[in-house]
N, CA and C of each residue as an Amber inpcrd file, in Angstrom:
protein
   567
-129.3970000 100.6190000 -69.6780000-130.0230000 101.5940000 -68.8070000
-129.0090000 102.2190000 -67.9170000-129.0390000 103.3710000 -68.2250000
-128.1460000 104.4710000 -67.4100000-128.0790000 104.2490000 -65.9410000
-127.1560000 104.7880000 -65.4720000-126.5310000 104.6490000 -63.8850000
-126.9530000 105.9800000 -63.6530000-127.2420000 106.3320000 -62.2960000
-127.3210000 107.7420000 -61.5620000-126.3740000 107.5160000 -60.4630000
-124.9660000 108.5610000 -60.5760000-124.5180000 108.3740000 -59.4640000
-124.9180000 109.7500000 -58.3880000-124.8700000 109.5470000 -57.5060000
-124.9860000 110.5300000 -56.4750000-123.7200000 110.6600000 -55.5800000
-123.2060000 111.8880000 -55.4540000-122.1910000 112.6050000 -54.5300000
-122.6230000 113.5300000 -53.9240000-122.2580000 113.3980000 -52.6060000
-122.6080000 114.2730000 -51.4700000-121.7130000 115.1750000 -51.2600000
-121.7750000 116.3770000 -50.9450000-120.6540000 117.2300000 -50.8240000
-119.8840000 117.1130000 -49.6380000-118.6900000 117.5510000 -49.6670000
-117.7760000 117.3220000 -48.4920000-118.2510000 118.1990000 -47.3540000
-117.5300000 117.8590000 -46.2460000-117.7650000 118.4430000 -44.8650000
-117.8070000 119.9530000 -44.9950000-118.7880000 120.5810000 -44.1410000
-118.6280000 121.8720000 -43.9040000-118.6630000 122.1470000 -42.2960000
-118.5360000 123.3580000 -41.8620000-118.4550000 123.6320000 -40.7100000
-119.6160000 123.4720000 -39.7150000-120.9190000 123.4540000 -40.5430000
-122.1960000 123.1980000 -40.2920000-122.6840000 121.6290000 -40.3390000
-122.1770000 121.1170000 -41.3220000-122.5190000 119.5430000 -41.0760000
-121.5980000 118.9120000 -40.2260000-120.6280000 119.4680000 -39.9220000
-119.6710000 118.9510000 -38.6860000-120.2600000 118.8130000 -37.4740000
-121.0430000 120.2400000 -37.3600000-121.5280000 120.5540000 -36.1410000
-122.9510000 119.5820000 -36.0650000-123.6970000 119.5520000 -37.1570000
-125.0940000 119.0350000 -37.0100000-126.2360000 119.9680000 -37.3300000
-125.6310000 121.0780000 -37.5520000-126.4750000 122.1360000 -38.0470000
-127.3290000 122.0350000 -39.3710000-128.8020000 122.2540000 -39.3210000
-129.6180000 122.3020000 -40.6160000-128.9160000 123.4810000 -41.6550000
-128.3450000 123.1080000 -42.6780000-127.4980000 123.9200000 -43.6720000
-128.6280000 123.6620000 -45.1950000-129.3410000 124.5060000 -45.2170000
-130.1550000 124.7030000 -46.4450000-129.8880000 125.7370000 -47.2780000
-130.1070000 126.7130000 -47.1500000-129.9100000 127.8110000 -48.0390000
-128.4300000 128.5650000 -47.8380000-128.0000000 128.4150000 -46.6110000
-126.9020000 129.0790000 -46.3480000-125.7520000 128.8460000 -47.0160000
-124.8520000 129.4950000 -47.6430000-123.8720000 129.1240000 -48.7920000
-122.5980000 129.1210000 -48.0170000-122.3800000 127.7450000 -47.4490000
-121.1400000 127.7620000 -46.5550000-120.1630000 127.0460000 -47.7870000
-118.5060000 127.1820000 -47.2870000-117.6200000 126.5850000 -48.0970000
-117.2060000 125.3690000 -47.3370000-116.6670000 124.4570000 -47.9940000
-116.0090000 123.2340000 -47.8410000-114.9800000 123.6570000 -46.4660000
-114.7250000 122.4130000 -45.3510000-113.5310000 122.7330000 -44.6320000
-112.5010000 122.0450000 -45.3180000-111.3680000 122.0630000 -44.7520000
-110.1440000 121.5850000 -45.2910000-110.5220000 120.1390000 -45.2750000
-110.7370000 119.6110000 -44.0980000-111.2250000 118.0470000 -44.4330000
-112.0940000 117.6850000 -45.5580000-113.2750000 118.6550000 -45.6490000
-114.1330000 118.5730000 -46.7150000-113.6430000 118.4070000 -48.0760000
-112.4760000 119.4940000 -48.3010000-112.0380000 119.5480000 -49.6800000
-111.0730000 118.3110000 -49.8630000-110.7250000 117.6980000 -48.5950000
-109.6800000 116.4780000 -49.0070000-110.5150000 115.2510000 -49.5120000
-111.7570000 115.1300000 -48.6780000-112.7990000 114.0230000 -49.1440000
-113.4530000 114.2660000 -50.2840000-113.7880000 115.5890000 -50.9260000
-114.3110000 115.7170000 -52.3690000-113.1950000 115.3630000 -53.4720000
-111.9420000 115.7430000 -52.9930000-110.6450000 115.2180000 -54.0790000
-110.4580000 113.5530000 -54.0520000-110.8040000 112.8850000 -52.8190000
-110.7780000 111.5040000 -52.8970000-111.9430000 110.9630000 -53.5000000
-112.9690000 111.6470000 -53.7700000-113.9640000 111.1000000 -55.1200000
-113.0550000 110.6900000 -56.5220000-112.4190000 111.6530000 -56.7860000
-111.8900000 112.1780000 -58.1380000-111.4870000 110.3700000 -58.6160000
-110.8090000 109.9070000 -57.8190000-110.4380000 108.4680000 -58.2670000
-111.3620000 107.5560000 -58.6410000-112.4250000 107.5620000 -57.7700000
-113.5700000 107.0060000 -57.9820000-114.3810000 107.2780000 -59.2830000
-114.5720000 108.3650000 -59.3860000-115.3390000 108.9090000 -60.7080000
-114.3240000 108.6490000 -62.0520000-112.8750000 108.7860000 -62.0350000
-112.0700000 108.9850000 -63.0350000-112.3770000 107.7900000 -64.0220000
-112.4060000 108.3020000 -65.3460000-112.7010000 107.1820000 -66.4820000
-114.1920000 106.6050000 -67.0420000-115.0440000 107.5620000 -66.0680000
-116.3460000 107.3500000 -66.1470000-116.8590000 108.4100000 -67.0580000
-117.5700000 107.9590000 -68.0950000-118.0790000 109.0320000 -69.2640000
-119.5810000 109.2150000 -68.7570000-119.7020000 110.3940000 -68.3210000
-121.1110000 110.8120000 -67.6900000-121.7060000 111.7280000 -69.0160000
-122.6940000 111.2930000 -69.2670000-123.4550000 112.0920000 -70.2480000
-123.8440000 113.3690000 -69.7990000-124.0080000 113.5630000 -68.3320000
-124.8130000 114.5570000 -67.6950000-123.9090000 114.9630000 -66.5650000
-123.3520000 115.8610000 -66.1660000-122.8470000 116.0690000 -64.9420000
-123.7890000 117.3590000 -63.9450000-124.5720000 116.9240000 -63.2400000
-125.5620000 118.0310000 -62.7740000-124.9770000 118.5410000 -61.2330000
-125.1300000 119.9920000 -60.8160000-124.7660000 120.1510000 -59.5430000
-125.5440000 120.9420000 -59.0030000-125.7180000 120.9970000 -57.7140000
-126.4870000 122.1270000 -56.7170000-125.9230000 123.5100000 -57.3910000
-126.5120000 124.6740000 -57.0070000-125.8750000 126.0260000 -57.2310000
-125.1950000 126.1970000 -55.8070000-125.1540000 125.7090000 -54.7250000
-124.4070000 126.2760000 -53.5740000-122.9820000 125.6400000 -53.6250000
-122.1060000 126.6280000 -52.9120000-120.8160000 126.3900000 -53.5430000
-119.8430000 125.0590000 -52.7290000-120.8100000 124.3290000 -51.6960000
-120.1350000 123.0550000 -51.2290000-120.3420000 122.2070000 -52.4680000
-121.5960000 121.8820000 -52.9720000-121.6130000 121.1520000 -53.6600000
-120.5420000 121.3500000 -55.2930000-120.5520000 122.3310000 -55.6570000
-119.8890000 122.8730000 -56.9400000-118.4200000 122.9620000 -56.5960000
-117.8580000 123.2180000 -55.2560000-116.6850000 122.8860000 -55.1930000
-116.2840000 121.3460000 -55.1440000-117.1920000 120.6610000 -54.7140000
-116.8920000 119.1000000 -54.5580000-116.8890000 118.8190000 -56.0250000
-117.8810000 118.8970000 -56.7710000-117.7400000 118.4760000 -58.1720000
-116.3360000 118.8700000 -58.7380000-115.6040000 119.9020000 -58.5220000
-114.7000000 120.4570000 -59.3310000-113.4770000 120.0120000 -58.7330000
-113.2970000 119.7480000 -57.3120000-112.2980000 118.9210000 -56.8170000
-112.4040000 117.3220000 -57.1310000-113.5790000 117.0050000 -57.5990000
-113.6040000 115.6500000 -57.8620000-113.3590000 115.4500000 -59.3630000
-113.0320000 116.4220000 -60.2040000-112.6640000 116.3700000 -61.4250000
-113.7180000 116.7050000 -62.6930000-114.7760000 116.8800000 -61.9070000
-115.8230000 117.0380000 -63.0630000-116.5860000 118.3110000 -63.1980000
-115.5040000 119.4410000 -62.6670000-116.2210000 121.0940000 -62.8960000
-116.6400000 121.4250000 -64.2750000-115.6890000 121.0520000 -65.3160000
-115.7780000 121.4980000 -66.1180000-117.1140000 121.4030000 -67.1080000
-117.3420000 120.2350000 -66.7960000-118.7620000 119.7200000 -67.5500000
-120.0420000 119.8040000 -66.7540000-119.7240000 120.4310000 -65.6160000
-120.8380000 120.8200000 -64.6210000-122.2100000 121.7160000 -65.4350000
-123.3040000 121.3180000 -65.0090000-124.6670000 122.1930000 -65.2380000
-125.1900000 122.3800000 -63.8160000-125.2380000 123.4300000 -63.6400000
-126.2040000 123.7800000 -62.2580000-127.3690000 123.7850000 -62.1360000
-128.0360000 122.9860000 -61.3460000-129.6460000 122.8210000 -61.5400000
-130.0980000 123.4120000 -60.1190000-130.9080000 124.0660000 -60.1330000
-131.4700000 124.9350000 -58.8920000-132.2800000 123.7190000 -58.1210000
-132.9190000 122.8590000 -58.8620000-133.8480000 121.8160000 -58.2660000
-133.0440000 120.5500000 -57.1290000-131.7230000 120.7890000 -57.4460000
-130.7090000 119.9180000 -56.4980000-130.3240000 120.8120000 -55.1710000
-130.8850000 122.0380000 -55.0430000-130.5260000 122.6680000 -53.9810000
-130.7980000 121.8350000 -52.4860000-130.5500000 122.3090000 -51.4900000
-130.8470000 121.2830000 -50.3440000-132.1240000 121.5020000 -49.8300000
-132.7510000 120.7850000 -48.9940000-134.0000000 121.1230000 -48.5000000
-133.8690000 122.7160000 -47.8580000-134.9750000 123.3790000 -47.9470000
-135.1470000 124.5880000 -47.4200000-135.6650000 124.6480000 -45.7350000
-134.7350000 124.8380000 -45.1270000-135.3120000 124.8120000 -43.2240000
-136.1110000 125.7160000 -43.1350000-136.3640000 126.8220000 -43.6310000
-137.0070000 127.8520000 -43.1120000-136.5330000 128.2750000 -41.7630000
-137.2710000 128.3660000 -40.8360000-137.0170000 128.8700000 -39.2850000
-136.1130000 127.9800000 -38.9620000-135.9400000 126.8170000 -39.0050000
-134.8360000 125.7510000 -38.6650000-133.6190000 125.8440000 -39.2560000
-133.2760000 126.8910000 -40.1190000-131.9060000 127.2390000 -40.6380000
-131.0190000 127.1740000 -39.6460000-129.7610000 126.6830000 -39.7600000
-128.7100000 126.6760000 -38.6010000-128.9330000 126.2310000 -37.4260000
-129.8550000 125.6740000 -37.1680000-130.3610000 124.9340000 -35.8260000
-129.9540000 123.2350000 -35.7100000-129.5380000 122.8740000 -34.8450000
-129.5070000 121.2640000 -34.7660000-130.9580000 120.9420000 -34.4440000
-130.8710000 119.5890000 -34.5730000-132.1170000 118.8260000 -34.0390000
-132.4280000 119.0290000 -32.9650000-131.5210000 118.8170000 -32.1430000
-131.7920000 118.9640000 -30.3340000-132.0010000 120.3940000 -30.0730000
-131.6820000 121.4500000 -30.9210000-132.4000000 122.6570000 -30.5390000
-133.5960000 123.0130000 -31.1250000-133.9400000 122.2640000 -31.9230000
-135.4420000 122.3540000 -32.8170000-136.3310000 121.5030000 -31.7630000
-135.8140000 120.5480000 -31.0120000-136.5290000 119.5220000 -30.1560000
-136.8710000 120.4240000 -28.7310000-135.9510000 121.4420000 -28.4540000
-136.4090000 122.1580000 -27.4730000-137.5320000 123.1560000 -27.3200000
-137.8090000 123.4640000 -28.8200000-139.2500000 124.1130000 -28.7070000
-140.3470000 123.5190000 -29.3410000-140.2640000 122.2560000 -30.1240000
-141.0790000 121.5430000 -30.5880000-140.6270000 119.9620000 -30.6570000
-140.7020000 119.4970000 -29.4940000-140.5620000 118.1240000 -28.9760000
-141.2600000 116.9320000 -30.0240000-140.4770000 116.1950000 -30.5710000
-141.1080000 115.1070000 -31.3680000-141.0270000 115.4090000 -32.9460000
-140.5270000 116.7360000 -33.2100000-140.2130000 117.1330000 -34.3990000
-139.5800000 116.0570000 -35.5490000-140.0540000 116.0250000 -36.7770000
-139.1710000 115.1140000 -37.5130000-139.1740000 116.1120000 -38.9470000
-138.2380000 116.0620000 -39.4720000-138.0940000 116.9270000 -40.7730000
-138.7550000 116.0320000 -41.6230000-138.9260000 114.7000000 -41.9010000
-139.4770000 114.0240000 -42.7120000-141.0230000 114.1920000 -42.7110000
-141.5410000 114.0500000 -41.4850000-142.9260000 114.1430000 -41.4470000
-143.6230000 115.6010000 -41.2530000-142.7950000 116.3030000 -40.6130000
-143.4010000 117.9440000 -40.5870000-142.9240000 118.8310000 -41.2360000
-141.5990000 118.5660000 -41.9230000-141.2830000 119.5200000 -42.7560000
-140.8030000 120.8430000 -41.7200000-140.4380000 122.0140000 -42.3810000
-140.0020000 123.1120000 -41.5170000-140.9130000 124.4330000 -41.7930000
-141.2140000 125.1670000 -40.6620000-141.9230000 126.2780000 -40.8450000
-141.1670000 127.5690000 -41.7270000-142.1080000 128.0360000 -42.4100000
-141.4870000 128.9020000 -43.6220000-140.5890000 128.1240000 -44.6060000
-140.3940000 127.0360000 -44.3690000-139.5560000 126.2260000 -45.5200000
-140.1560000 125.1690000 -46.4330000-139.5900000 123.8110000 -46.6320000
-140.1220000 122.7390000 -47.5130000-140.5220000 122.1390000 -46.4940000
-141.4670000 121.3310000 -47.1630000-142.0780000 119.4550000 -46.8260000
-141.4210000 118.9090000 -47.4130000-141.6630000 117.5080000 -47.0540000
-141.0930000 116.4340000 -47.8820000-141.4060000 116.4870000 -49.3290000
-143.0050000 116.4460000 -49.5520000-143.3780000 116.5400000 -50.8410000
-142.6910000 117.6100000 -51.6890000-142.4860000 118.7460000 -51.1800000
-141.9710000 119.7480000 -51.9940000-140.6220000 119.5110000 -52.2770000
-139.6310000 118.9170000 -51.8240000-138.4650000 118.4000000 -51.9340000
-138.4640000 117.1780000 -52.9000000-139.6780000 116.4220000 -52.6750000
-139.8990000 115.1310000 -53.5680000-140.3090000 115.5890000 -55.0470000
-140.8830000 116.5560000 -55.3720000-141.1490000 117.1930000 -56.5130000
-140.0030000 117.8620000 -57.2060000-138.9740000 118.2320000 -56.5650000
-137.7280000 118.7040000 -56.9780000-137.0560000 117.7040000 -57.4920000
-136.7980000 116.5230000 -56.8580000-136.1520000 115.2820000 -57.2430000
-136.7330000 114.4830000 -58.3870000-138.0230000 114.5800000 -58.2660000
-138.6830000 113.8610000 -59.4720000-138.2540000 114.5690000 -60.9100000
-138.3470000 116.0110000 -60.7260000-137.6980000 116.7830000 -61.7290000
-136.2750000 116.3240000 -62.4720000-135.3550000 116.3040000 -61.4160000
-134.1990000 115.9500000 -61.7450000-133.9120000 114.5660000 -62.1970000
-134.5190000 113.6700000 -61.5080000-134.5690000 112.0310000 -61.9080000
-135.0120000 112.1140000 -63.3190000-136.3080000 112.4510000 -63.5620000
-136.5440000 112.4570000 -65.1210000-135.5150000 112.9770000 -66.1830000
-135.0120000 114.0650000 -65.7630000-133.5620000 114.5530000 -66.7330000
-132.6560000 113.7670000 -66.7380000-132.2100000 113.0790000 -65.6690000
-131.2350000 111.9580000 -65.4900000-131.5220000 110.6850000 -66.5590000
-132.9830000 110.1690000 -66.2880000-133.3620000 109.0750000 -67.1650000
-133.5080000 109.3340000 -68.5770000-133.7410000 110.6140000 -69.2730000
-133.6880000 110.9890000 -70.2860000-132.3880000 111.2510000 -70.9260000
-131.1940000 111.5340000 -70.5230000-129.8600000 111.3790000 -70.4880000
-129.7060000 110.4840000 -71.5420000-128.4140000 110.4440000 -72.2910000
-127.9890000 109.4040000 -73.2900000-126.5840000 108.9870000 -72.6350000
-126.8240000 108.5110000 -71.3990000-125.6190000 107.7270000 -70.6180000
-125.7500000 108.0960000 -69.3230000-124.8600000 107.5410000 -68.6450000
-124.6710000 107.5830000 -66.9660000-124.7020000 108.9310000 -66.7090000
-125.3570000 109.3970000 -65.3870000-125.4160000 110.6690000 -65.0070000
-124.7570000 110.9840000 -63.4500000-124.1800000 112.0380000 -63.1450000
-123.8690000 112.1390000 -61.6840000-124.2780000 113.5310000 -61.2620000
-125.0210000 113.4280000 -60.1230000-125.3560000 114.5110000 -59.2550000
-124.5310000 114.7830000 -57.9260000-124.2010000 115.9620000 -58.0000000
-123.6320000 116.4580000 -56.9370000-124.6800000 117.4010000 -55.7350000
-124.7700000 117.0560000 -54.6520000-125.5370000 117.6990000 -53.8440000
-125.5470000 117.6390000 -52.6440000-126.7970000 117.4680000 -51.8400000
-126.3600000 117.7170000 -50.2670000-127.4290000 116.4210000 -49.9490000
-127.0130000 116.2150000 -48.3890000-127.4490000 114.9430000 -47.6140000
-128.9890000 114.7630000 -47.7260000-129.7720000 115.5030000 -47.4220000
-131.4460000 115.3990000 -47.1710000-131.7790000 115.2030000 -48.8860000
-131.5910000 116.2310000 -49.6430000-131.8010000 116.0870000 -51.1380000
-131.5070000 115.0190000 -51.7010000-130.3810000 114.6280000 -51.5740000
-129.6850000 113.3380000 -52.2850000-130.4370000 111.9440000 -51.3050000
-130.9340000 112.1230000 -50.5640000-131.8780000 111.0370000 -49.5900000
-133.2280000 110.8220000 -50.4150000-133.5960000 111.9960000 -50.4670000
-134.8520000 112.0560000 -51.2280000-134.8780000 111.1590000 -52.6570000
-133.5760000 111.9300000 -53.4730000-133.6360000 111.0870000 -54.8620000
-133.4890000 110.0070000 -54.8670000-132.7970000 109.1660000 -53.5320000
-132.5900000 107.7880000 -53.5650000-133.8410000 107.4400000 -53.4410000
-134.8760000 107.6350000 -52.6250000-136.0880000 107.1700000 -52.1700000
-137.2600000 107.0980000 -53.3990000-136.7950000 108.3620000 -54.1480000
-138.0100000 108.8600000 -55.4350000-137.2260000 107.5620000 -56.3720000
-135.9800000 107.5150000 -56.3840000-135.7630000 106.7150000 -57.9410000
-136.2620000 105.1100000 -57.5900000-136.3180000 104.6420000 -56.3180000
-137.2110000 103.3060000 -56.2430000-138.7530000 103.4860000 -55.9080000
-139.3390000 104.6940000 -56.3390000-140.5210000 104.9540000 -56.1950000
-141.0830000 104.7160000 -54.9800000-140.3850000 105.0700000 -53.6980000
-140.9230000 105.3090000 -52.7080000-141.3230000 106.7100000 -52.0930000
-142.1260000 107.0290000 -51.1640000-142.3470000 108.6430000 -50.9000000
-141.4200000 109.2330000 -50.4540000-140.8440000 110.4830000 -50.9110000
-140.1710000 111.3560000 -50.2400000-139.8170000 111.3320000 -48.9350000
-140.6960000 110.8400000 -47.7640000-140.4670000 110.8080000 -46.5270000
-139.6560000 109.6180000 -46.1530000-139.5340000 108.6030000 -46.7550000
-138.7180000 107.6360000 -46.8950000-137.4430000 107.8960000 -47.0430000
-136.7660000 108.9410000 -47.4790000-135.3270000 109.1090000 -47.8940000
-134.8950000 109.3280000 -46.2880000-135.8540000 109.3460000 -45.1650000
-135.3460000 109.4960000 -43.8760000-134.8060000 108.1640000 -43.2840000
-134.9780000 106.9480000 -44.1270000-134.2640000 105.7830000 -43.9460000
-132.9420000 105.5820000 -44.6030000-132.3600000 106.4710000 -45.0990000
-131.1670000 106.4880000 -45.7730000-130.3120000 107.3670000 -45.3220000
-129.2190000 106.8900000 -44.6480000-128.0780000 107.6350000 -44.1370000
-127.2080000 107.9710000 -45.0610000-126.8380000 109.0330000 -45.0890000
-125.6690000 109.6620000 -46.2270000-124.6400000 110.7770000 -45.3950000
-123.6410000 110.1080000 -45.3100000-122.3570000 110.9530000 -45.0570000
-121.7550000 112.0230000 -46.2160000-120.9540000 112.9150000 -45.4780000
-120.4280000 113.9410000 -46.5600000-119.3140000 113.1720000 -47.2230000
-118.9050000 113.7690000 -48.3450000-118.2570000 112.8740000 -49.1130000
-118.4310000 111.6450000 -49.5920000-119.7430000 111.1920000 -49.8850000
-120.0730000 109.8840000 -49.8380000-120.4970000 109.3760000 -51.1120000
-120.4590000 108.5630000 -51.9420000-121.1320000 108.1500000 -53.0290000
-122.1750000 106.9440000 -53.0420000-123.2300000 107.1000000 -54.1400000
-124.1090000 106.1020000 -54.0670000-124.5620000 106.0240000 -55.5980000
-124.8960000 104.6440000 -55.8780000-125.1000000 104.1600000 -57.2520000
-126.4300000 103.6290000 -57.5050000-127.2740000 104.6150000 -58.3040000
-128.8450000 103.9260000 -58.5410000-128.8530000 103.5550000 -59.8620000
-129.2320000 102.1970000 -60.0900000-129.3390000 101.8310000 -61.5240000
-130.7730000 100.7630000 -61.4040000-130.3790000  99.4870000 -62.3630000
-131.8520000  99.0610000 -62.6450000-131.2960000  97.3930000 -62.5580000
-132.2720000  96.6280000 -62.2860000-132.3230000  95.2090000 -62.2710000
-133.3940000  94.6750000 -62.9450000-133.2740000  94.0940000 -64.4190000
-134.2720000  93.6570000 -64.8970000-135.3420000  94.7100000 -65.2760000
-134.9050000  95.7610000 -65.5420000-135.8810000  97.0610000 -65.5740000
-136.5370000  97.8000000 -64.4260000-136.1390000  97.2010000 -63.2150000
-136.3070000  97.5910000 -62.3030000-135.5880000  98.6220000 -61.6610000
-135.9090000  99.8960000 -61.1040000-134.9550000 100.5690000 -60.3930000
-134.5230000 100.2780000 -59.1410000-133.1670000 100.4180000 -58.8670000
-132.7670000  99.8040000 -57.5920000-131.7490000 100.6850000 -57.1430000
-131.5740000 100.6630000 -55.7180000-130.5200000 101.3250000 -55.2980000
-129.2070000 100.1740000 -55.2810000-128.3200000 100.1810000 -55.7880000
-127.3750000  99.4060000 -56.0940000-126.3390000  99.3100000 -55.2700000
-125.9000000 100.6890000 -54.8390000-124.7190000 100.9940000 -53.4450000
-125.1500000 102.2770000 -53.0400000-125.0040000 102.5370000 -51.9110000
-125.6730000 103.5170000 -51.0640000-124.6810000 103.9060000 -49.6430000
-124.2110000 105.3110000 -49.9160000-123.1610000 105.8770000 -48.6080000
-121.9220000 104.9040000 -48.6280000-121.2810000 105.2290000 -49.7060000
-120.2010000 104.5120000 -49.7800000-118.9510000 105.5720000 -49.4520000
-118.2870000 105.6700000 -48.2320000-117.3810000 106.5170000 -47.8630000
-115.9990000 106.4690000 -48.5370000-115.5660000 107.4180000 -49.0840000
-114.2960000 107.5260000 -49.9430000-113.0620000 107.8450000 -49.1540000
-113.0940000 108.1110000 -48.0130000-111.9120000 108.4810000 -47.0770000
-111.8850000 109.8670000 -46.7090000
């Protein structure tokens, strides 16, 4: 049964500052590029049947620096959560006007709710499961957390229980035909 590897993009200025970065197309920082290059030895020698990346430059550049750019196919469904009115804001800034707000339970005004992101995750998971071998996704923190939750048949809101740092790898697989999270949030330097 094929494995699904998740690779979160390297650091950007906004991820470093805790700002919600959905549709804003930011480049990697120098540290983000370094961390993306550090993914290469961990992925080297793997024969992926499918390499999918978000259309945003931070994910595409991470894929390229990790050594898989020439095989990458862009999937719009892998783009980050659309934060709508909360794009570019930190959670603390959002809480000033909306105390108790939770991305996972409340979604974003003029943006997406967890169910919207979950539907996108289900589509790319179905594509991965139909592939003829292992698959790797290059994407974003919140989106990949939803992929992790949906892989094990949890609601998309449960992605909030899975932390995921920049430049980290995860491995989703099977145990006795049961989808499992084999490894999660492995930092690679």
